[in-house]
C-alpha positions in Angstrom: -2.5 10.5 -17.7 -1.1 7.4 -19.4 2.1 5.5 -18.5 3.7 3.0 -20.9 4.8 0.6 -18.1 7.3 -0.7 -20.7 9.2 -2.9 -18.2 6.1 -5.0 -17.5 4.6 -5.0 -21.0 7.9 -6.3 -22.4 7.8 -9.1 -19.9 4.3 -10.0 -20.9 5.1 -10.0 -24.5 8.2 -12.1 -24.0 6.1 -14.8 -22.3 3.3 -14.9 -24.8 2.1 -18.4 -26.0 4.7 -20.1 -23.8 2.3 -22.7 -22.5 2.3 -21.2 -19.0 -0.2 -19.1 -17.0 1.0 -15.5 -16.7 0.2 -14.2 -13.2 0.4 -10.4 -12.8 0.7 -9.6 -9.1 1.1 -6.5 -7.0 -0.6 -4.1 -4.6 -4.1 -3.1 -5.7 -4.3 0.1 -7.8 -0.7 -0.2 -8.9 -1.7 -0.6 -12.5 -2.1 -4.3 -13.1 -5.5 -4.0 -14.7 -4.3 -1.1 -16.9 -1.3 -3.2 -18.0 -3.4 -6.2 -18.9 -6.6 -4.7 -20.3 -5.3 -1.5 -21.9 -1.6 -1.8 -22.8 -1.5 -5.6 -23.5 -4.9 -5.6 -25.3 -3.6 -2.6 -27.4 -0.5 -4.7 -28.3 -2.7 -7.7 -29.3 -4.8 -5.5 -31.5 -1.6 -4.2 -33.2 -0.6 -7.8 -33.9 -3.9 -8.4 -35.6 -5.8 -10.2 -32.8 -9.5 -9.5 -33.0 -11.8 -8.6 -30.1 -13.5 -12.0 -30.4 -10.2 -13.7 -29.6 -9.8 -11.8 -26.4 -11.9 -13.2 -23.5 -11.7 -10.8 -20.5 -13.4 -10.8 -17.1 -12.9 -8.5 -14.0 -13.9 -10.6 -11.0 -13.9 -7.6 -8.6 -16.9 -6.1 -10.4 -20.3 -7.0 -8.9 -21.9 -8.0 -12.3 -19.3 -10.7 -12.5 -19.8 -12.1 -9.0 -21.3 -15.3 -10.5 -18.0 -16.2 -11.9 -16.3 -16.2 -8.5 -17.6 -19.8 -8.5 -14.8 -21.8 -10.2 -17.3 -24.0 -12.0 -19.1 -21.0 -13.5 -15.9 -19.3 -14.4 -14.7 -22.4 -16.3 -18.0 -22.7 -18.1 -18.1 -19.1 -19.1 -14.6 -19.1 -20.6 -15.0 -22.4 -22.4 -18.2 -21.3 -24.0 -16.3 -18.3 -25.5 -13.7 -20.5 -27.2 -15.5 -21.4 -30.4 -13.0 -21.7 -33.2 -10.1 -24.2 -32.9 -8.3 -22.5 -35.7 -7.9 -19.3 -33.8 -5.8 -18.5 -30.7 -7.7 -17.1 -27.8 -6.3 -14.9 -25.0 -7.9 -15.3 -21.6 -7.5 -12.2 -19.4 -8.9 -12.6 -15.8 -8.6 -9.7 -13.4 -8.3 -10.3 -9.6 -8.3 -14.1 -9.7 -8.1 -14.3 -5.9 -11.8 -13.5 -5.8 -12.6 -17.0 -7.0 -13.9 -19.0 -4.1 -12.9 -22.5 -3.0 -15.9 -24.9 -3.3 -16.5 -28.6 -2.5 -16.2 -30.9 -5.5 -19.9 -31.6 -6.3 -19.0 -34.9 -7.9 -17.3 -36.5 -4.9 -18.7 -37.5 -1.5 -15.6 -36.3 0.4 -16.4 -32.7 1.4 -12.7 -32.0 1.9 -12.0 -32.3 -1.8 -12.1 -28.8 -3.2 -12.2 -27.1 -6.5 -10.2 -23.8 -6.8 -9.1 -21.3 -9.4 -6.0 -23.5 -9.8 -8.1 -26.2 -11.3 -9.7 -23.7 -13.7 -6.4 -22.3 -14.9 -4.7 -25.7 -15.2 -7.6 -26.9 -17.3 -7.7 -23.8 -19.6 -3.9 -24.0 -20.0 -4.2 -27.4 -21.6 -6.4 -26.2 -24.4 -4.0 -25.9 -27.4 -5.2 -22.6 -28.8 -5.5 -20.7 -25.5 -3.0 -18.4 -23.7 -4.0 -17.5 -20.1 -3.2 -14.3 -18.1 -4.5 -13.4 -14.7 -4.0 -10.6 -12.1 -4.0 -11.0 -8.4 -3.5 -8.7 -5.4 -2.6 -11.2 -2.7 0.7 -13.0 -2.4 -1.0 -16.2 -1.0 -1.9 -17.1 -4.6 1.8 -17.5 -5.2 2.7 -19.5 -2.1 4.8 -22.6 -2.5 1.7 -24.8 -2.3 0.0 -22.9 -5.1 3.2 -23.0 -7.3 3.4 -26.8 -6.6 -0.2 -27.2 -7.9 0.7 -25.2 -11.0 3.4 -27.9 -11.6 5.9 -25.2 -12.6 3.5 -23.9 -15.2 3.1 -20.4 -13.9 5.1 -17.2 -14.6 4.9 -14.3 -12.2 5.1 -10.7 -13.4 5.2 -8.4 -10.3 3.9 -4.9 -10.9 5.1 -2.1 -8.6 3.8 1.5 -8.3 5.5 3.9 -10.7 9.3 4.0 -10.2 10.9 7.4 -10.0 12.1 7.0 -13.6 8.6 6.3 -14.8 7.3 9.2 -12.7 10.0 11.6 -14.0 9.4 10.7 -17.7 5.8 11.9 -17.4 6.4 14.8 -15.0 4.8 18.0 -16.2 6.3 20.5 -13.7 9.8 22.0 -13.1 12.1 19.0 -13.0 13.7 20.3 -9.8 10.4 19.6 -8.1 10.1 16.0 -9.4 12.0 14.4 -6.5 10.2 16.3 -3.7 6.9 15.5 -5.3 7.8 11.8 -5.6 9.1 11.3 -2.1 6.0 13.1 -0.8 3.2 11.5 -2.8 4.8 8.3 -4.2 4.0 6.5 -7.4 0.5 5.2 -7.3 -0.7 6.0 -10.8 -4.0 7.6 -9.9 -2.4 9.8 -7.3 0.3 11.0 -9.7 -2.5 12.1 -12.1 -4.1 14.3 -9.5 -3.2 18.0 -9.2 -3.5 19.3 -5.7 -2.2 18.2 -2.3 -5.8 17.9 -1.1 -6.7 15.6 -3.9 -3.6 13.4 -3.6 -3.9 13.2 0.2 -7.6 12.3 0.1 -7.0 9.6 -2.6 -4.2 7.9 -0.7 -5.9 8.0 2.6 -9.1 6.5 1.1 -7.1 3.7 -0.5 -6.0 2.6 2.9 -9.4 2.8 4.6 -11.7 1.7 1.8 -9.4 -0.8 -0.1 -6.4 -2.1 1.7 -7.6 -2.3 5.3 -11.0 -3.5 4.2 -9.4 -6.2 2.1 -7.3 -7.5 5.0 -10.2 -7.3 7.5 -12.6 -9.2 5.2 -10.1 -11.8 3.9 -8.9 -12.8 7.4 -12.2 -12.2 9.1 -10.7 -9.9 11.7 -13.3 -8.7 14.2 -13.0 -5.7 16.6 -9.3 -5.3 15.8 -9.4 -2.7 13.1 -8.1 0.0 15.5 -5.1 -2.2 16.3 -4.4 -2.7 12.5 -4.5 1.1 12.1 -2.1 1.7 15.0 0.3 -1.0 13.8 0.5 0.6 10.4 1.1 4.0 11.9 3.8 2.7 14.2 5.6 0.9 11.3 5.2 4.0 9.1 6.9 6.1 11.8 9.8 3.6 12.0 10.8 3.0 8.4 14.5 2.7 8.2 14.7 1.5 11.8 15.4 -2.0 13.0 12.5 -3.6 14.8 10.7 -6.9 15.6 7.3 -8.1 16.8 8.4 -8.1 20.4 9.6 -4.5 20.2 6.3 -3.5 18.5 4.4 -5.3 21.2 6.2 -3.2 23.8 5.4 -0.1 21.9 1.7 -0.9 22.0 1.9 -1.4 25.8 3.9 1.8 26.5 2.3 4.2 24.1 -1.3 2.8 23.6 -1.7 0.9 26.9 -2.8 -2.1 24.8 -1.6 -5.6 25.5 -1.1 -7.5 22.2 1.4 -10.3 22.0 4.3 -10.5 19.6 2.8 -13.5 17.7 -0.4 -11.6 16.9 1.6 -8.6 15.7 3.8 -10.9 13.5 0.6 -12.4 12.0 -0.9 -9.0 11.3 2.4 -7.8 9.6 2.2 -11.0 7.5 -1.3 -9.9 6.4 0.1 -6.6 5.2 2.9 -8.3 3.4 0.5 -10.7 1.7 -1.5 -7.7 0.5 1.8 -6.2 -0.9 1.5 -3.2 1.4 4.7 -3.9 3.3 8.0 -5.5 2.6 10.2 -7.2 5.2 14.0 -7.0 4.8 16.0 -9.5 6.8 19.2 -8.8 8.5 22.5 -10.3 7.1 25.8 -10.7 8.8 28.2 -9.9 6.0 31.4 -11.3 7.6 29.6 -14.3 9.2 27.7 -14.9 5.9 24.5 -15.8 7.8 21.0 -14.4 8.3 20.0 -13.1 11.7 16.4 -13.8 12.7 15.8 -10.5 14.4 15.6 -7.5 14.2 14.6 -6.6 10.7 13.2 -3.6 8.8 9.9 -3.0 7.2 9.3 -0.7 4.2 6.2 0.5 2.5 5.5 -0.5 -1.1 4.8 3.2 -1.8 6.1 6.1 0.2 3.0 8.2 -0.7 0.9 5.6 1.1 3.3 5.7 4.0 3.2 9.5 4.2 -0.6 9.5 4.0 -0.8 7.1 7.0 0.9 9.8 9.0 -1.0 12.8 7.6 2.2 13.9 5.8 3.6 15.0 9.1 6.8 12.9 9.4 8.8 13.8 6.2 12.3 12.7 7.2 13.9 12.6 3.8 16.7 10.3 4.9 14.3 7.5 5.9 12.0 8.1 2.9 15.1 7.9 0.6 16.0 4.6 2.1 12.4 3.3 1.5 12.5 4.5 -2.1 15.8 2.9 -2.8 14.7 -0.4 -1.3 11.6 -0.5 -3.5 13.5 0.5 -6.6 16.1 -2.2 -6.1 13.5 -5.0 -5.7 11.7 -3.7 -8.7 14.9 -4.1 -10.7 14.9 -7.8 -9.7 17.5 -7.7 -6.9 17.3 -9.5 -3.5 17.8 -6.9 -0.8 18.8 -7.4 2.8 19.9 -5.2 5.6 23.6 -5.7 6.3 25.6 -5.8 9.5 29.4 -5.9 10.1 31.1 -6.1 13.5 33.8 -3.8 14.6 36.1 -4.4 17.6 36.8 -1.2 19.5 38.3 -0.1 22.8 36.5 2.0 25.3 38.1 4.9 27.1 38.6 2.4 30.0 40.6 0.1 27.7 37.9 -2.5 27.5 37.5 -4.3 24.2 33.9 -4.5 22.9 32.2 -5.4 19.7 30.1 -2.8 17.9 27.7 -3.6 15.1 27.8 -1.3 12.1 24.9 -1.2 9.7 25.1 -1.6 5.9 21.8 -0.2 4.6 21.5 -2.7 1.7 23.2 -5.9 0.7 22.0 -6.3 -2.9 22.2 -9.6 -4.8 21.1 -11.0 -8.1 22.8 -14.2 -9.4 26.5 -13.6 -9.2 26.1 -9.8 -8.7 26.5 -8.2 -5.4 26.5 -4.5 -4.2 26.7 -2.8 -0.9 24.7 0.5 -0.7 24.5 3.2 1.9 21.8 5.9 1.8 22.8 9.3 3.2 21.5 12.8 2.9 25.0 14.3 2.5 28.6 13.4 2.9 29.9 16.9 2.3 31.4 17.0 5.8 34.5 14.7 6.0 33.5 13.5 9.5 30.0 12.6 8.3 31.5 10.8 5.3 33.7 8.6 7.5 30.7 7.8 9.6 28.7 6.7 6.6 31.4 4.5 5.0 32.7 3.0 8.3 30.7 -0.2 7.7 31.6 -0.4 4.0 35.4 -0.2 4.8 35.1 -3.3 7.0 33.5 -5.6 4.4 36.2 -8.1 3.4 35.4 -8.6 -0.3 35.8 -6.7 -3.6 32.1 -6.2 -4.6 31.1 -2.7 -5.5 30.3 -0.3 -2.7 28.0 2.7 -3.3 26.9 5.7 -1.2 23.7 7.3 -2.5 23.3 10.9 -1.4 20.5 13.5 -1.6 22.7 16.1 -3.2 22.9 16.3 -7.0 26.5 15.5 -7.6 28.8 14.3 -10.4 29.4 10.6 -9.6 32.9 10.1 -8.2 35.0 7.5 -6.4 37.2 7.9 -3.4 40.5 6.4 -2.6 38.8 3.2 -1.3 36.9 2.7 -4.6 33.6 3.7 -3.1 31.2 5.3 -5.6 29.2 8.4 -4.6 26.1 9.3 -6.6 23.0 11.4 -6.2 19.6 9.8 -5.5 18.0 11.1 -8.7 20.9 9.9 -10.8 20.9 6.5 -9.2 17.1 6.1 -9.8 17.2 7.3 -13.4 20.3 5.4 -14.5 20.1 1.6 -14.0 23.4 1.3 -15.8 25.2 2.5 -12.6 24.9 -1.0 -11.2 26.4 -2.7 -14.2 
C-alpha cells in the first residue's frame, strides 16, 4: 500500500537547493526512508535528475557499516561527485548511526569529528544539496543546531494522520475511526490485514526496535524490565496528569520496586528522544504561566500504545485525546494542557479554589484555540461539566469541544463550537 505523504513531500520540495541541510526526523518506521528514497527520488526523476546525480546511503544497513565512520562517509560521498556542471542530491538515511571519533590530525583526544563536520563540509560544495534522516531528537538539540550555524531545516515526519489513513482506507468508512484508534497510523501496520498481523507487528516494533535502540544507545544494563513497566504504566495513564514522583510511587506500590524520580525522568527523556512519547506541559491560562508539574504524556502513535497493553485498555475518551494531541502538533501547533481556577463555596460555606482542566491550549504564532475532548455532550449536565473550564477563560480566542459523535458542527450561546472527532481530523479548515 502506498501513501503520498503530500504534507512532507511538499515541504521537501519547497526547501530544495536552499543551501541548507534538510533533516527529516521522526520515530523509526514512520515513513522517513520511504519519503526520501521513494517519493522524493521519484519527484527528482520527474524533474529530469538522473540516477547518477542521486547519491544515497542507508547507514542502518550492515553492508554500509563502514560509513558510520565520518571520515569514510565523507570520502565515499565526495568520490561520487564527479561533474561540477551537474547538481548532486545527497540522501543519507539514519545519520545518527555515524560515530563520533577523535580527530586523527590533532594530538588532543578531546577534539572530535562527527556527522556535523561531514554535513557542513558537503553543504559548502556549490553543486550539492544534502538530505538526511534521523530517528533521535538529540541530533536536533540546541548544541547541534548551533554547530549547523543555522544551516539546517527540520522536517518532522509523523505516523499517518487520520486524514491520510482515511484517504487510503479500503473498508466501510464507518469502520475507519475504530480501526484507526485501535491500530494507529504506522504505515506498515495499516497495510496488514488481520488483528493478529497488526498486533504482532506493533509489539515487535517495541521489543526489537524501539526498546533495543534505547537500551543500546544509553548502554542500559539490567533495567529493561523497568523500561517495560514504565512504558506500560504511562500507556495506562494517557490523558491523566502525572509526574516522575508519582510514577516512582506507582513502582513502589504496584511493583515493589524502588526507583527514584530522577531516574524515571531520565528514562522518560530517552523515550521522548526516540520520538516514542511526547510530554505536554501544564499552563495556567489566567495566570499566563507554566506550571512545572504535573504534566501529561502521550504516545506518538495510539496503535503502539494499545499494543503495549495487549489491546486491553481501549478507553476511547483517552485515546481520542491522544489522537487529537498528535494531530495538532503534526499541523504545526504548540500544544499545552490548560488549567483555570474556580472559586467555589463548600456546603459549609467555606471558600476554596478548584482547578479546572482545559484539555489543550493550542498556539501557533498569533493563533490560539482552546479545545476540550469529550465522548458526548448530549446530556445537558454533561455538556456544562465539559465546558466549565472554557467558560472561565477571560479572552476571546476560539473555544472548541470535539466529541465522538458524528454531528453537524454548531455553536452554543457562548460561541463554543461543537464538532465530531472525524470531522475535526479530516477538515483542517475548522481551525481557520
